[in-house]
N, C-alpha and C positions, 0 to 999 in steps of 0.2 A: 255675271249677275250677283249682286248683295242678295243675301235670305233673310227672312222675316223670323223675328220670334213666334209671331204668332203661327200657331198649327192652321196649315193652310189643308183646313176640310172643313163645311159646312157642317154643322152642330144646331139643331132645336132641341130645348131642353124646357122653355113654357109656350105658351101661346103667343104670337106676337102682335103688340105688344107685349111685353111682360108686366108683372106686377110693378118693380121697380120702375120701369121705363114709366106705367100709367101714372105713379105716384109723382115723378117726377113732371110729367106733364100736367097735373093738378097746381104743382107750384108754379110751373111756367105761367098758368093763365092767368096768376096773380101778381107775375112780375116781368114778364114782357109783351110788348106791344102786340096787339092783335093782329098789326098789318104784317108782322114778319112771319112767313109761311114755312110748313115743313113737309116734304115730300113722303116721307115716312116716320112716324114720331117714336122711334127706338134711339135712346140714350147711348153715345157710345161710350164705351171703356178703355179700348186701344184698339190699333187696325196694323193691317201690315200685309203686303204682298196684294193677295186679291181676296181677303178676309177682313168683314167689320165686325167684332166682338162688341157685343151690347152689353146694359148693367145686370141683364138679366141671366148672362153667362151664355147668351145664344150668338151662336158664328155664322153671317150671313156673307153669301158670296157679294162681291160688289162689282155691280153695273155699271156704278153712277160716278166714282173715281172724284167725289166731289165736284162734280161738274168739269170733268177734265182739267183737274187741279194735281192730282196726286198720278201722274203718268208714270212718275219712277218708283211707285208704289209708296205705301202712308210709311212715315218714321223709318226713311232709307236712311242705314247705318252711318253713309256718308254726309246725307244731308244733316242730319241727328248731330254727328261728331264736328263738323265745320262750323254749323251755327252754334252748339255751345262753345266749341272756343273762343267764338267771337263775342258770345255773350258774357264770357269771363272778365273779357280785356276793358270794354266798355259800349252800353247797350244803344247808345245817340249822343252825336254832337251836333246835326245837322250838318250835312256837306255844304249847305250855302254859307254854314258860319267856319266850320273847319271839318273839311274835305279829309278822305281816307283813301286809301289804294283798293279794296275792293269794288268802291263804286266805278272806277276808272275801269277795275278790269271787264266788270258785270258789260261794260258798255263798248271793250274792244271785241270782248266773245261776241254781242250781239251785232257787232260793225262785221264780222268775219260770218258768222254761220246766216244771214239774213242772206234774201236773193240778191243778185247782182255783183259785180266786181267794181264798182264805181267807188268814189270815196265818200265814207259815211261818217255822221254823228247821232248818239244817243241822248236823251235823257230819262232816268227814270224816275216813276212815280209811285201810287199805293194801288189803283185798282185799274181792272180794263176799262171802264169809263170815263175816268180819269186821263188815261191814256188818248181816247178816244177824243176826248173834248181838246186835249192839248195838241192832236195833230191836226185838228181841224184851225184851232190858233194859228199853229204854224204857215198852214199852207194860206190862210188869210194875211196873214203878215208878209209872209214873202211873194206873193201875186198881187196884193193890194185889192183884191176883189172880194165879196161877201156870200155870194149863192153857194150852197151847198148840196150836192144832189146824194139824197140815197135810193134804198130800192123796195119794192113789196116785200113782205114776209120777214124784214130785217129785224136784228136786235143791236143795239149799241149800248146799253147803258141805263140807269136810273136816274142820271141828272138831269136839269132842264134841257139842255142842249140834246145829250144824247137821248133823253125821250123823244123829245120831236125827230129826231132821224130814226128811233125805232116804229115799225109798224101796227106792233098788235097794243091794240087799246086796253084789253082788260089782261092781266094786272097791274100793267105796267103803266098806263098815263090816264086812266080813269081818274076825274075829279082833280088831276095836279093840274091843268092849264092856267093861265096862256103859255105856250111853249116859244123857247126860241126862233125866231125868224129868219128868212132867208133859206129856207128848207124845203126842197122839191125832190118827192117822190116819184120814181120810174118804175115800168114794169119788169121784175125777175124772172129770167128765165129757169121755170119750174117743170119740168121735162114732163112728169106726170100729169099737169093739168095744163098744159099747152096743148089749146084747140086742134092747132093743124097737127099734132103727136111729135112726139121727143125728137124723131131726127132734124125736125125742122127746127126747133126750141130756141139752139143756141144763137144761130144766124136772125132769124125773124125778132125775137126777144132783142139783141144788138141793134137791128136797127129801128125798131121803134123806140127806145130808150134816146137814140142818138137824135132822131126825129125830135122826139119830143123837147129836151135839152134843147138843141138849137131854137126850134119856133117858140117855145114856151117861155123859155130863161136866157137864152143866147149866150153860145160858150163860151162870148167873149165876157160873160159875169159870171162864170163858174168859178170859183177858188177851189173846189175839192169835189174829188166821188169817193165817197166812203162806201166800199163794199166788202163782206165777210166770202172770203172764197169758196168757204161751205157755210152755207147760212145753218147759224146754231137754234137758237128759240125757235126760229121758222120753220125747224121741221127737218132739220139737217139736208138740206136742199142742196145737190150737188148740181151746179148751173150746166148748162144744156151746152155740149161742144162749141169751144170757139166764140163763148159770150163773154169770158172775160178777158182774152186777146183783144176782141174788138173793142172792147171799152177801154182798157189800156191805150191801145193805139190813137183811138177817139182822144185820147186825155193828151197824150206825147202832139198830137198834132195842132192841139187847141190851147197849150199852154195851162194844163188844168193837172193840179197833183192829184195822182190818183192813190187814194189811200187805203190798203190791205189792212183790216180789221182782223188779225187772226189770234185773237184773245182766245177762244176756245181751239181754234186748228193747230195753233204752232205748239212747238217742242215736241214732232214726232209723231203727235197723234193721229195724222191722216196717213202715215207711212212714210212720209219724206219729212225733212226736218221744218219746214212750212209746206199747208196747203198751196199756196202760190206755185211752188216747185212741180208740179202736178203736169201744169200748161204751159211752164217756162214762162208764167207771168213776171217781171221785174215791175215792184211797185216803188212809187217816188217814195212814200211811207207807211211802214208797217207798224200798228199798235203791236204789244203782247202782253200776257200777265198770267192767269192762272195755272198753266204747266210750268212758269219760268223758275219757280223756286221750292218746288218740293212741299208745298203747303202753306209757307209764310208769305205774307202779303207783299208783291212786286209788282210792279207793270213798266213800259217801257215806249217809247216813240223812237224810231230809228230810222234814217233815211238821207237822202242825198245830202251831201256836206252844204250847198249853198243854199239847200231850203232850211235846213235846222239851223244855220248859223245867221238866217236873215234875222232873226227875230234880238232886238235889242238887248244888252244885257241886265240880268235881274228879270228879264220878261217871261222866264220858265224855271219852275222848280215846285218845293211845296216841303213845309217842316219835316215829314217823314219820309218823305220821297227816296230811295234807295236806301231806306235802314241797313243799318252794316249785319245784324245778322240775318236780313235776305238777303244781302249780296252775298254772304256765303252760302246760304243755302242754295242761291243761284247759281254758284259756280260750282260746287257738289253734284247740283242735277245736271246742270249740263256734260259735267265730267261721267256721269253716271249713263247718260244718251249716247254718248260718243263710244265710249268703252264695252257698257253693255248692248251696242246695234238697237238699240230702241228703235227705231226708225224700220228697221228691217221687221224684227218683231211686231210691232204694229200691223205691218202689211200682213204677215203670217197669219195675226189673230181676224183680221178682216175677210181672208180668203176661206177660213176655217167658219168664223160665223155666217160669211154670205151663203155659202154653200147650203148649212142648215137650213136657215130660213128661208132660201128660195124654194127649196124642197117642201119647208110647212106650207109656204104659200100658194103652192101648185095643191096642196089637199084642202085649204081652206080661201075661198075667192074674197073674203071680206078682208085679206089681206091684199090690198089692191097694189101697193109698192115697198121693195127693198132697195134702201139704197144706202150709199155711204161710199167712205176711204177709210182704207186703215180701219182702225179701232175705234170708228165713230161711225156707229150702224144705226139704221132707224128702219122701222115698218111701219106704213100708213094703212090705216084700219078706214073700210069703206063699207057701205051696204052692201057689195056684191051682185053678182048677177049682173054687172056692166053697170052699176050705178054707184057712180064714183063720190054718193054723199056721203061726208064726215058722220063715223059709226063711233061716237063717243062713248055709248054705253057699253060695248064691247071693248073699247080699251081700257076703262074703267074696271070692268070686270077680270081682266087680263092681268092689271098691273094688282088689282088686289089679291090675287090669287098668289101670286109671282111674290108677291111682300110677304104674307103669311107664311109661304114656304121656305123664306129665309133668300129671297134674290132682290138685291137691291134694285129696280129700275129705274129710270125718269121718264117724265113725258113732256111732251112739247108741238108745236106746230099752231099755225095760225088759226087751225081750226080746232084744234084742241083735241086732235085724234092720231096722233103718231107716238109710238113709243121708240124711246132713243136708248141706245147701247153705250155706255163709254168706260170698258174695264179698264183700270189698270196695267199697263203695258208690261208689267214683269208678272201678270196672273199667270197660272199654269194651265195648259189644255185641259188636263180632267174637270177644271172649277168651270170652263168654257162651257165644257160639254155637258158638265151637271146642271148648268145655270140655262141653257139652251132646251134640254130636257123638261125643267120645269116649266118653261116657255110653253112648249109644246103640249104639257099637259095641260095646261091652263087654256090652250086651243079646242083640246080634244075636251075639255068640259063644257064651253059653250054650248 
């Protein structure tokens, strides 16, 4: 496993945010659009391993990974070397004008790594939203149908079509409509909040979704079903057992393209290379981004050759899609994941974190649920005492304390009451333990 030049130790030398971060924040207010938010207004100088250093010299434990992007760590030496070497040769030609080998190599790697042993093709793009939008385009072109099904609590992006697919209004959709049509939303298998209990969730939710698709939309009208195998912004919801296989089987039986949105769950994050692998689900199309290129912007759609090749020539692409430096970084990232056993490392991180968090939940009944897969872990905060009403106030207090103590945490959830943890897969056990200790202190202070 590659080492980082950044010392792997938390260090607090000023209050957080410190004076230099506060000064930069003041400059930001007159330069950056107010609609762009930041979870934590500390300005970064450098980062590596499990540590982010700010401009004031504070070193913070990273439980965010830039929202599951720096799975191999920030500034991994292999990623830096290959991307730098590419930048020294050429920065851009546009693959649609003059192609280059690294684009082809990334597509070959994706075709090899993604679930299923069928013949595949890939297209490279810039962002997760762009990947999802292109997957829907491919599905519609291949099937000749228009309707698209998404699920409660889903998040798929910020473009017009992906906002339509996204379930949460604030801050993603408010005031931005009208949205793309022919999008239908179905119930999600949310075990913690399923009325008849988590043991029934997968089977019952699948039956409800299939019945609603059949009666309200008509299976013969559906081009695609789009789903996150573990929902991200929705609150790290792991679907009830059997839900994903049942939906995938329904799609196969009715000629519907099953699209797995693995933008956040992909590239070893959940303890497998892809989250679909946990239940043996083989999607027709899979979208990837975030963890694909070690921090450089890259995304992809990979899928069955007959679907991907159904689109007419020139129908897919984009000026920057598959940028050569990002492709070089992606090849180095995939090499690092495989060589360093980062899928297995993610599984070990998950076991370590879940054990501590479940013990914490046993002490504090406002922690209603502890869930996740691999290094994609969340806790949902409620009023407690059997009351599952979302507790947004407690969540805000916990996160505020952790940030002040130098622990980067993210929030999520349809109800705004979930704390999510996405540490880099190269983080040391000592930093995981220290970060969890800070979190325990935060709950003790409530």
